[in-house]
C-alpha positions, -999 to 999 in steps of 0.1 A, spaced: -165 -94 105 -188 -123 111 -223 -131 100 -237 -110 129 -220 -78 120 -188 -58 115 -166 -38 138 -144 -10 125 -118 9 144 -92 36 137 -66 55 158 -60 93 157 -23 97 149 -11 117 119 24 125 110 37 157 94 69 152 74 91 182 65 120 180 41 147 206 38 174 196 14 186 162 25 172 166 60 138 151 69 120 157 102 86 145 114 60 155 140 31 133 151 -2 145 165 -33 127 178 -62 148 165 -71 131 132 -106 117 125 -101 87 102 -134 68 107 -169 81 96 -204 71 88 -207 77 51 -231 107 49 -266 98 37 -263 62 48 -269 42 80 -249 10 74 -218 21 55 -186 33 72 -157 50 55 -122 53 69 -88 63 55 -51 58 62 -20 73 46 -23 109 33 -47 129 55 -53 153 25 -65 148 -10 -54 175 -35 -45 196 -4 -80 194 11 -85 173 43 -102 140 37 -125 148 67 -139 178 48 -143 159 15 -161 130 32 -185 152 52 -194 171 20 -204 140 2 -242 139 -5 -262 113 -24 -299 104 -23 -292 71 -41 -291 37 -25 -271 7 -38 -274 -30 -34 -237 -35 -24 -209 -17 -6 -191 -16 -39 -220 6 -53 -215 31 -25 -178 32 -31 -183 38 -69 -207 66 -60 -181 82 -38 -155 80 -66 -180 97 -89 -184 124 -64 -146 129 -62 -144 132 -99 -169 161 -99 -155 178 -68 -147 215 -75 -109 215 -72 -93 247 -83 -69 251 -112 -42 259 -87 -47 225 -70 -45 207 -104 -13 227 -112 2 218 -78 -5 181 -84 14 184 -117 43 202 -101 47 178 -72 45 148 -95 69 163 -121 94 173 -94 94 139 -79 100 122 -113 128 146 -122 145 144 -89 143 106 -89 160 102 -123 186 128 -113 195 109 -82 197 76 -100 218 91 -127 242 106 -101 246 72 -85 254 56 -119 279 84 -127 296 79 -93 298 41 -99 312 47 -134 339 71 -122 348 47 -94 354 20 -120 369 41 -148 384 71 -131 365 97 -151 334 102 -172 327 121 -204 298 145 -207 284 124 -235 284 93 -212 268 112 -184 240 124 -207 236 88 -219 231 76 -184 205 103 -177 186 96 -209 187 58 -201 171 65 -167 144 87 -183 136 61 -210 133 33 -184 110 54 -161 89 66 -191 83 31 -203 73 18 -169 49 46 -163 35 45 -198 28 7 -195 11 12 -161 -10 41 -174 -24 20 -202 -43 0 -176 -62 30 -165 -96 40 -180 -82 73 -193 -91 77 -229 -66 87 -256 -85 119 -263 -85 129 -226 -48 120 -223 -39 142 -253 -59 171 -239 -41 168 -205 -7 166 -222 -13 197 -242 -28 217 -213 0 209 -188 30 205 -212 47 238 -204 43 235 -166 55 199 -167 86 206 -188 96 236 -167 93 217 -134 112 186 -146 140 207 -161 143 226 -128 144 193 -109 172 180 -132 193 211 -121 212 216 -153 213 180 -166 201 178 -202 177 153 -218 179 146 -255 156 165 -278 135 133 -284 131 128 -246 122 164 -240 91 159 -262 80 130 -239 82 149 -206 46 161 -206 32 127 -214 55 112 -187 42 135 -161 5 133 -170 7 95 -171 24 95 -137 -4 117 -124 -29 91 -136 -12 63 -117 9 84 -92 28 55 -76 44 77 -49 17 90 -25 -17 77 -18 -46 74 6 -61 41 15 -99 44 16 -119 16 31 -157 12 27 -173 -14 50 -208 -23 61 -240 -35 44 -253 -26 10 -291 -26 7 -293 -61 -6 -265 -75 15 -274 -95 46 -237 -102 55 -211 -75 58 -185 -67 32 -156 -43 26 -138 -27 -3 -103 -11 -1 -90 14 -26 -58 33 -31 -68 69 -42 -39 88 -56 -50 121 -71 -73 139 -95 -65 157 -127 -93 176 -144 -119 152 -131 -100 120 -137 -95 101 -105 -63 80 -102 -71 50 -80 -68 12 -79 -87 -15 -60 -65 -31 -33 -88 -57 -19 -122 -67 -10 -140 -93 11 -174 -104 21 -188 -127 48 -206 -157 34 -218 -191 46 -185 -206 36 -163 -176 47 -180 -165 79 -151 -147 96 -128 -119 83 -101 -101 102 -85 -74 80 -58 -50 92 -50 -19 71 -18 2 70 1 -11 100 -6 -48 96 24 -66 109 14 -68 146 -21 -79 137 -7 -107 115 16 -117 143 -14 -120 166 -33 -141 139 -3 -163 129 17 -166 161 49 -152 145 58 -118 130 59 -117 92 96 -106 93 105 -134 117 86 -159 95 104 -146 64 138 -149 81 131 -185 92 118 -195 58 148 -180 39 173 -195 65 158 -230 62 157 -228 24 193 -218 23 203 -245 48 184 -274 31 189 -265 -5 224 -250 -5 245 -253 27 238 -289 36 241 -303 0 274 -284 -5 287 -297 29 278 -333 21 294 -329 -14 326 -316 1 328 -343 28 320 -373 5 343 -360 -22 372 -360 3 362 -394 18 355 -412 -15 377 -393 -39 348 -386 -62 352 -374 -98 339 -340 -109 310 -356 -126 301 -376 -95 304 -344 -74 280 -326 -97 255 -355 -96 258 -357 -58 252 -319 -54 221 -320 -76 208 -350 -57 214 -332 -24 196 -301 -36 166 -321 -48 163 -339 -14 168 -305 3 140 -289 -18 116 -317 -8 126 -313 29 121 -276 27 86 -279 12 77 -305 39 89 -280 66 69 -251 51 38 -273 49 42 -286 85 49 -251 99 18 -237 82 -3 -265 96 11 -258 131 3 -221 128 -33 -229 117 -39 -254 144 -23 -234 172 -33 -199 164 -55 -190 134 -82 -217 136 -89 -213 174 -90 -175 170 -114 -176 140 -135 -203 157 -141 -179 186 -145 -148 164 -172 -167 145 -195 -165 175 -187 -130 189 -214 -105 192 -208 -72 174 -198 -54 207 -171 -80 213 -159 -77 177 -155 -40 185 -135 -48 216 -113 -71 195 -107 -43 169 -98 -18 195 -75 -42 213 -56 -50 181 -50 -12 175 -38 -9 211 -15 -38 205 1 -20 175 4 13 195 20 -4 225 45 -23 204 56 9 187 58 27 220 81 0 233 104 1 203 126 25 184 102 26 154 81 57 146 49 59 166 25 61 137 -4 46 156 -18 60 188 -41 85 205 -79 80 211 -94 52 191 -128 54 174 -147 22 174 -180 15 156 -201 -16 151 -225 -21 122 -254 -46 120 -279 -50 92 -309 -42 115 -294 -13 135 -269 3 112 -238 19 126 -235 25 163 -205 42 179 -189 23 207 -162 49 212 -160 83 195 -136 113 200 -165 137 198 -181 124 230 -180 98 257 -183 61 250 -217 55 234 
């Protein structure tokens, strides 16, 4: 994005994952539509990544069914309207039940696996384990998970009245599913009473699976482009579980934004001149070298050379660590300055003046970069296929540059 407009681009690859016991297999296909003009608008795009379905309905279907005659001053307003539409969507009771079952099964299977690992470790150390101890470990895992999910669910707008209603409605189904996932393991009577609340709370935050939804373009009162990114998790009786991941808007002070979603590492490498994993490795290695390895080596060498007392050794080590910390901070600062001067600033300086069609070319190139890198490695090819590219300006709205439904526009 710059002050002239915004370019959005998305690939076509989707991945089906099939699990059978402990075996997982996957199959990729290049037929997904991930980028759309938000129906009823001219200047708002919507695209998704992650799960291609929501409550077992394809996102493409849900998006194309959206209708609204209202206009909003900002992109955020259009996003809120879409969330309101999701909350009123006519999902079936079977789909709500499926959401409960999937969530309950994941929760039960997870604490069962963690408990088995703890039991294995206990037996390795002690030779055997009592049934009482095994049950204690299971209940400990449950209580830990319950507390984490309960704390997270308090941050959602779900009212206490609505929460109690959902717990009562789905109690039997949640308990049956969790007990089945535990495969004979027994929770305490007190914890059994918490199962339904555990599952319902998890459905309202659902930390396992999600779809990233990105709204980008111009609200009616916006002369510069902006975007809003959401994680949309699921829906339970009209309550949408989601969280805001990020947002950005071009302004006079911040006149260029380049924002990758989902597969971001290769784009960050392009922007920063080094891959995030390589930069993390270098940073950790230098921190270890300057704050631990070198001070310890100096301490050992000078102790042998000068026959230092233990108190002198301790003081020397602390002094070396303090000097090493300062040197590491100087290295980090210098390295960041080098990255900015050599890579980020020149690129953003050029992007500041690009026309919308060139922004579109840049967006498409970055996706091709990710796709090619995956093709030339042993990583899963999660990016590929035809690329949809659109540019949006305040005056002309959304224009397709490339679109799978036809030739280049």
